[in-house]
C-alpha positions as CSV (number, residue, x, y, z in Angstrom):
1,M,-20.4,-8.5,-16.8
2,G,-20.9,-4.8,-17.4
3,R,-18.5,-2.0,-16.9
4,G,-20.9,0.2,-14.9
5,F,-20.8,0.7,-11.2
6,P,-23.9,-1.3,-9.8
7,R,-25.8,0.3,-7.0
8,R,-25.3,-2.7,-4.8
9,S,-21.5,-2.3,-5.1
10,L,-21.8,1.2,-3.7
11,F,-23.3,-0.1,-0.6
12,Q,-21.1,-3.1,-0.1
13,V,-19.1,-1.5,2.7
14,A,-22.4,-0.6,4.5
15,G,-23.7,-4.1,3.9
16,A,-20.6,-5.6,5.5
17,A,-21.1,-3.3,8.5
18,A,-24.7,-4.4,8.9
19,L,-23.6,-8.0,8.7
20,L,-21.1,-7.3,11.5
21,R,-23.8,-5.8,13.7
22,S,-26.1,-8.8,13.1
23,R,-23.3,-11.2,14.0
24,V,-22.6,-9.3,17.3
25,V,-26.2,-9.7,18.3
26,S,-26.3,-13.4,17.6
27,A,-22.9,-13.8,19.4
28,Q,-24.7,-13.4,22.7
29,Q,-26.1,-16.9,22.3
30,V,-22.9,-18.6,21.1
31,P,-20.1,-19.7,23.5
32,P,-16.9,-17.8,22.8
33,P,-14.5,-19.9,20.8
34,G,-11.2,-20.7,22.5
35,Q,-8.2,-18.6,21.6
36,A,-5.5,-20.3,19.6
37,P,-2.3,-20.9,21.5
38,A,1.0,-19.2,20.5
39,V,3.1,-21.3,18.1
40,P,5.6,-23.4,20.0
41,G,9.2,-22.5,19.3
42,Q,8.4,-19.0,18.2
43,P,7.9,-16.8,21.3
44,P,6.3,-13.5,20.2
45,P,8.8,-10.6,20.5
46,G,7.5,-7.3,21.7
47,G,3.9,-6.8,20.8
48,R,3.5,-9.9,18.6
49,G,1.0,-12.7,19.1
50,R,-1.5,-10.8,21.1
51,N,-4.9,-12.5,20.6
52,M,-6.8,-9.2,20.5
53,M,-10.4,-9.1,19.6
54,M,-11.2,-7.1,16.5
55,G,-11.8,-3.4,17.3
56,G,-11.0,-4.0,20.9
57,N,-14.3,-5.7,21.5
58,P,-14.0,-8.2,24.3
59,E,-16.8,-10.3,22.9
60,P,-15.9,-12.3,19.8
61,F,-17.9,-12.8,16.7
62,P,-19.7,-16.2,16.4
63,G,-17.6,-18.6,14.4
64,V,-18.8,-21.1,11.8
65,E,-20.7,-24.0,13.5
66,R,-19.8,-26.6,10.8
67,K,-16.5,-28.5,11.0
68,A,-14.0,-28.3,8.2
69,T,-11.7,-31.0,6.9
70,V,-8.2,-30.2,5.6
71,A,-6.0,-32.7,3.9
72,L,-2.3,-32.4,4.7
73,I,-0.1,-34.6,2.5
74,H,3.7,-35.1,2.9
75,G,5.8,-36.7,0.2
76,D,8.6,-36.3,-2.3
77,D,6.5,-35.8,-5.5
78,R,4.9,-32.4,-5.9
79,R,2.4,-33.6,-8.5
80,K,1.3,-36.6,-6.5
81,N,1.1,-34.6,-3.3
82,V,-1.4,-32.2,-4.9
83,Y,-3.4,-35.0,-6.4
84,D,-3.5,-37.0,-3.1
85,A,-4.6,-33.9,-1.1
86,L,-7.5,-33.3,-3.5
87,M,-8.5,-36.9,-3.4
88,A,-8.5,-36.9,0.4
89,V,-11.2,-34.2,0.4
90,D,-13.1,-35.3,-2.7
91,K,-16.3,-36.0,-0.9
92,D,-16.4,-32.3,0.3
93,L,-15.7,-31.0,-3.2
94,Q,-18.1,-33.1,-5.2
95,P,-21.4,-31.5,-4.1
96,K,-20.4,-28.1,-5.6
97,L,-18.2,-29.4,-8.4
98,R,-21.0,-31.4,-10.0
99,T,-23.2,-28.3,-10.2
100,R,-20.7,-26.1,-12.1
101,K,-20.3,-25.9,-15.9
102,Y,-16.5,-25.4,-15.9
103,V,-13.5,-25.1,-13.6
104,V,-11.2,-22.1,-13.2
105,I,-7.8,-22.8,-11.7
106,K,-6.2,-19.6,-10.3
107,P,-2.4,-19.9,-10.1
108,N,-0.1,-17.4,-8.3
109,F,2.1,-15.3,-10.7
110,V,3.2,-12.5,-8.4
111,N,6.4,-12.9,-10.4
112,T,6.6,-14.1,-14.0
113,V,10.4,-14.8,-13.9
114,N,11.3,-16.4,-10.5
115,Q,9.9,-19.9,-10.3
116,L,10.2,-20.0,-6.6
117,A,7.7,-17.1,-6.3
118,A,5.2,-18.6,-8.8
119,S,3.0,-21.7,-9.1
120,H,4.7,-24.7,-10.6
121,A,3.3,-26.6,-13.7
122,D,3.5,-29.8,-11.8
123,A,1.1,-28.4,-9.2
124,M,-1.3,-27.8,-12.1
125,R,-0.8,-31.3,-13.3
126,G,-1.8,-32.7,-9.9
127,I,-5.0,-30.6,-10.0
128,L,-5.7,-31.6,-13.6
129,D,-5.0,-35.3,-12.8
130,Y,-7.7,-35.1,-10.2
131,L,-10.2,-33.2,-12.4
132,S,-9.6,-35.6,-15.3
133,E,-11.1,-38.4,-13.2
134,R,-13.9,-36.4,-11.6
135,F,-15.1,-33.6,-14.0
136,K,-16.1,-33.8,-17.6
137,G,-16.4,-30.1,-18.3
138,P,-13.7,-27.7,-19.7
139,V,-11.0,-26.2,-17.5
140,V,-9.6,-22.7,-17.6
141,I,-6.3,-21.7,-16.0
142,A,-6.7,-17.9,-15.4
143,E,-4.5,-15.4,-13.8
144,S,-4.2,-11.6,-13.5
145,S,-0.5,-11.4,-12.9
146,A,1.1,-8.3,-11.4
147,G,3.3,-8.4,-14.6
148,N,2.7,-10.0,-18.0
149,T,0.6,-13.2,-17.5
150,Q,1.4,-14.7,-20.8
151,Q,5.1,-14.3,-20.1
152,G,4.5,-16.3,-16.9
153,Y,2.7,-19.1,-18.8
154,E,5.7,-19.4,-21.1
155,N,8.5,-19.1,-18.6
156,F,7.0,-21.7,-16.2
157,K,6.1,-24.1,-19.0
158,F,2.3,-23.9,-18.6
159,T,2.0,-23.8,-22.4
160,A,2.5,-27.5,-22.5
161,L,-0.6,-28.2,-20.4
162,P,-3.4,-27.8,-23.0
163,G,-1.7,-30.5,-25.2
164,E,-1.3,-32.9,-22.3
165,Y,-5.0,-32.6,-21.2
166,R,-6.9,-32.3,-24.4
167,K,-10.1,-33.9,-23.0
168,Q,-10.3,-31.2,-20.4
169,Q,-10.1,-28.5,-23.2
170,V,-7.6,-26.6,-21.1
171,Q,-7.3,-22.9,-21.9
172,L,-4.7,-20.4,-20.6
173,I,-6.3,-17.0,-20.0
174,D,-4.8,-13.7,-19.1
175,L,-7.5,-12.0,-17.1
176,N,-6.0,-8.6,-17.8
177,A,-6.2,-9.2,-21.5
178,E,-9.7,-10.6,-21.2
179,A,-10.6,-7.3,-19.6
180,K,-14.1,-8.3,-18.3
181,F,-14.8,-7.1,-14.8
182,E,-17.2,-6.2,-12.1
183,R,-16.7,-3.3,-9.6
184,I,-16.9,-3.5,-5.9
185,A,-16.3,-0.8,-3.3
186,V,-13.2,-0.7,-1.0
187,L,-11.6,1.8,1.3
188,D,-8.9,4.2,0.4
189,K,-6.2,5.6,2.7
190,D,-8.7,8.3,3.9
191,L,-11.4,5.6,4.6
192,H,-13.5,6.8,1.7
193,I,-15.0,4.2,-0.6
194,V,-13.5,3.8,-4.1
195,P,-14.4,1.4,-6.9
196,M,-12.1,-1.5,-7.7
197,R,-12.3,-3.7,-10.8
198,L,-12.3,-7.5,-10.2
199,A,-11.9,-10.1,-13.0
200,A,-15.4,-11.3,-13.9
201,R,-14.4,-14.9,-14.6
202,L,-13.5,-15.3,-10.9
203,L,-17.0,-14.2,-10.0
204,D,-18.8,-16.5,-12.4
205,P,-21.6,-18.5,-10.6
206,E,-21.1,-21.2,-13.2
207,A,-17.4,-21.7,-12.4
208,F,-15.9,-23.9,-9.8
209,V,-12.9,-21.9,-8.8
210,I,-9.7,-23.6,-7.5
211,S,-7.1,-21.5,-5.7
212,S,-3.7,-23.0,-6.5
213,A,-1.5,-21.2,-4.0
214,M,1.8,-21.6,-2.3
215,L,3.5,-21.4,1.1
216,K,5.1,-17.9,1.1
217,T,5.9,-15.2,3.7
218,H,4.6,-11.8,2.7
219,N,5.7,-8.1,3.1
220,T,2.2,-6.9,4.2
221,A,-0.2,-9.8,4.9
222,I,2.2,-12.0,7.0
223,A,1.8,-15.0,4.7
224,S,0.5,-15.4,1.1
225,L,-1.8,-18.5,1.0
226,S,-5.1,-19.5,-0.7
227,I,-7.3,-16.4,0.2
228,K,-4.5,-14.0,-0.5
229,N,-3.9,-15.7,-3.9
230,M,-7.6,-15.1,-4.8
231,V,-8.0,-11.6,-3.4
232,L,-4.9,-10.0,-4.8
233,G,-5.2,-11.9,-8.1
234,A,-8.7,-10.7,-8.8
235,P,-8.1,-7.0,-9.3
236,L,-7.0,-6.1,-12.9
237,H,-4.4,-3.8,-14.4
238,Q,-4.2,-2.4,-17.9
239,P,-4.3,-5.0,-20.7
240,P,-1.1,-5.8,-22.7
241,N,-0.1,-3.1,-25.2
242,E,-2.4,-0.5,-23.7
243,S,-0.6,2.8,-23.4
244,T,-2.5,4.1,-20.3
245,R,-1.1,2.5,-17.2
246,W,-3.4,1.6,-14.3
247,N,-3.3,-1.1,-11.6
248,E,-6.2,-1.9,-9.3
249,K,-4.0,-4.1,-7.1
250,R,-2.5,-0.9,-5.7
251,K,-5.7,-0.1,-4.0
252,F,-4.8,-2.7,-1.3
253,H,-1.7,-0.8,-0.4
254,V,-3.5,2.0,1.6
255,G,-2.6,1.2,5.2
256,L,-2.3,-2.0,7.2
257,R,-5.9,-2.0,8.6
258,M,-7.5,-0.9,5.4
259,T,-5.5,-3.7,3.6
260,H,-6.9,-6.4,5.8
261,Y,-10.4,-5.0,5.6
262,N,-10.3,-4.6,1.8
263,M,-9.1,-8.2,1.5
264,L,-12.2,-9.2,3.5
265,L,-14.5,-7.2,1.3
266,T,-13.0,-8.7,-1.8
267,A,-13.1,-12.2,-0.3
268,Q,-16.8,-11.8,0.4
269,R,-17.6,-11.1,-3.2
270,L,-15.4,-13.9,-4.5
271,A,-16.4,-16.6,-2.1
272,P,-19.6,-17.8,-3.7
273,S,-17.6,-19.2,-6.6
274,W,-14.8,-20.8,-4.5
275,G,-14.7,-24.5,-4.9
276,A,-11.3,-25.8,-3.6
277,S,-8.2,-24.5,-2.0
278,V,-4.9,-26.2,-2.9
279,I,-1.6,-25.0,-1.4
280,D,1.5,-26.4,-3.0
281,G,4.1,-26.4,-0.2
282,Y,6.6,-28.7,-1.9
283,E,9.1,-25.8,-1.8
284,G,7.9,-22.8,0.2
285,M,9.4,-19.3,0.5
286,E,10.6,-17.6,3.7
287,G,12.1,-14.2,4.4
288,N,11.6,-11.6,1.8
289,G,8.3,-12.9,0.3
290,P,6.3,-13.0,-1.8
291,N,8.9,-12.2,-4.5
292,S,12.5,-12.6,-3.4
293,G,12.7,-14.9,-0.4
294,T,14.7,-18.1,0.0
295,P,13.4,-21.7,-0.4
296,V,12.1,-24.0,2.3
297,P,11.8,-27.7,1.4
298,S,8.5,-28.3,3.2
299,R,7.4,-31.1,0.8
300,V,3.7,-30.8,1.6
301,A,0.4,-30.1,-0.2
302,I,-2.8,-28.9,1.6
303,A,-6.3,-29.0,0.3
304,S,-9.9,-28.3,1.5
305,A,-13.2,-27.0,0.4
306,D,-12.8,-24.4,3.2
307,F,-10.3,-21.7,2.3
308,V,-10.1,-20.2,5.8
309,A,-9.4,-23.6,7.4
310,T,-6.8,-24.3,4.7
311,D,-5.0,-21.1,5.4
312,R,-5.0,-21.6,9.2
313,V,-3.4,-25.1,8.8
314,A,-0.9,-23.8,6.2
315,A,0.1,-21.0,8.6
316,Q,0.7,-23.6,11.3
317,C,2.8,-25.6,8.9
318,M,5.0,-22.5,8.5
319,G,5.3,-21.9,12.2
320,V,3.2,-18.8,11.9
321,D,0.5,-17.9,14.5
322,P,-2.8,-17.8,12.5
323,E,-4.0,-15.0,14.7
324,W,-1.4,-12.7,13.0
325,M,-3.2,-12.9,9.7
326,G,-6.0,-10.4,10.1
327,Y,-7.7,-10.9,6.8
328,V,-8.0,-14.7,7.4
329,K,-9.3,-14.1,10.9
330,Y,-11.8,-11.5,9.6
331,C,-13.0,-14.0,6.9
332,G,-13.6,-16.6,9.7
333,A,-15.5,-14.0,11.8
334,L,-17.8,-13.3,8.9
335,Q,-18.3,-17.0,8.4
336,L,-16.6,-17.4,5.0
337,G,-14.9,-20.4,6.5
338,Q,-13.8,-22.2,9.8
339,F,-11.1,-20.4,11.7
340,E,-11.5,-22.1,15.1
341,E,-8.8,-24.8,15.5
342,G,-11.0,-27.1,17.5
343,R,-13.4,-27.4,14.6
344,I,-10.8,-28.2,11.9
345,E,-10.0,-31.9,11.3
346,V,-6.6,-32.4,9.7
347,I,-6.4,-35.7,7.8
348,G,-3.2,-37.3,6.5
349,A,0.1,-36.0,8.0
350,K,0.2,-34.3,11.4
351,V,1.0,-30.6,11.5
352,A,3.6,-31.2,14.2
353,D,5.4,-33.7,12.0
354,V,5.8,-31.4,9.0
355,K,6.0,-28.0,10.6
356,K,9.0,-25.8,9.7
357,A,9.6,-22.4,11.4
358,Y,9.7,-20.1,8.4
359,R,11.8,-17.0,8.8
360,M,9.4,-14.0,8.6
361,H,9.7,-10.9,6.4
362,P,12.1,-8.3,7.9
363,D,9.1,-5.9,8.4
364,I,7.1,-8.4,10.5
365,D,6.9,-6.1,13.5
366,K,5.4,-3.4,11.4
367,E,3.0,-5.8,9.7
368,L,1.6,-6.8,13.1
369,Q,0.7,-3.3,14.1
370,W,-2.8,-3.9,12.7
371,Q,-3.4,-5.8,16.0
372,G,-2.8,-2.8,18.2
373,P,-4.8,0.4,19.1
374,M,-5.8,2.8,16.3
375,T,-3.8,6.0,17.0
376,E,-3.6,7.6,13.5
377,L,-7.2,8.8,13.4
378,P,-8.4,12.2,14.7
379,F,-10.6,12.6,17.8
380,N,-14.3,11.7,17.6
381,L,-16.6,14.7,17.2
382,G,-19.9,14.7,19.1
383,W,-18.7,12.2,21.7
384,M,-19.3,13.2,25.3
385,T,-16.7,12.2,27.9
386,P,-17.7,10.6,31.1
387,Q,-17.2,13.8,33.1
388,H,-19.5,15.7,30.8
389,G,-22.2,13.2,30.2
390,T,-23.1,9.5,29.6
391,G,-20.4,8.7,27.1
392,E,-23.0,8.3,24.4
393,N,-23.9,10.4,21.4
394,G,-27.0,12.4,22.0
């Protein structure tokens, strides 16, 4: 991957807008999908839980026609739960897996010291157990931690994995140190486009990328699940020992609406390499996630070839209304996966039997303001009011 700024990246935002327009046209021929009900036992306070259409448009975007299968496994062994979840959806994973040269497992190291906030080595073992029986190529565990990735590998005992899985030629890679990237365009706080560097390995068309995520509440995006793990893990920061400090992950923190939209733009670029979504919910995090919350013994693992469907089911297992997660809903609207509940088949345990009502982040009411009307932008120029004209730009 080069370090230049490809012309196609400059027009990615415009391309996404064009895609939205085409989907609106085709929506006229598609029955509107049913709105998801509010989560039982969690009545929405104040303005929460409003199933508002994006942009105030009363006509929804067409959803994905194909159905999605999500495995939900409940048990007392983290490693076995992850393995069993992948085995349950193996037939959905194999068509893409057999066409790829190697596997990339993307863990979640938002914190490199607190194990509760980071992926567990036994979740990796569950994934590697599955791959050892199904895939003959090499496996890379790759992360762009918000801190020092190598420190995370050492603190969480990932360094033992290459020796345990020699046939898989397991490597531990710090994507920040690897420093190979591709640029895409995202929005800044003023709605101007700016370049953002994404780890090239997570975009490799020869890689089968597995998101190894967790069940965690989040201080901006409601919940941190499989899509969030990929999208916020892909932007790089300065390599270790580099004196100049920079961090592309900060470009997501530019306002609630821009955050959700930038997550969508990033997911669009990453999605072609996505192979499997695995969420280790053996011990989730509630409250002040994704860093400093408290444990919830959910004892589940969730897996699917469909990242959007996985995140919807995972949110329901946390007692979270999936409609709250704007970025997941956006990904479903642009057909990166299945968001409609009626077209998702959950196999294994039942959501109702394993669901626990996670305590949300203290800022949840502020986080949900993305659903409401846009009041912070100035008036529109060149727009004729009804009393002065047709209400259309001339």
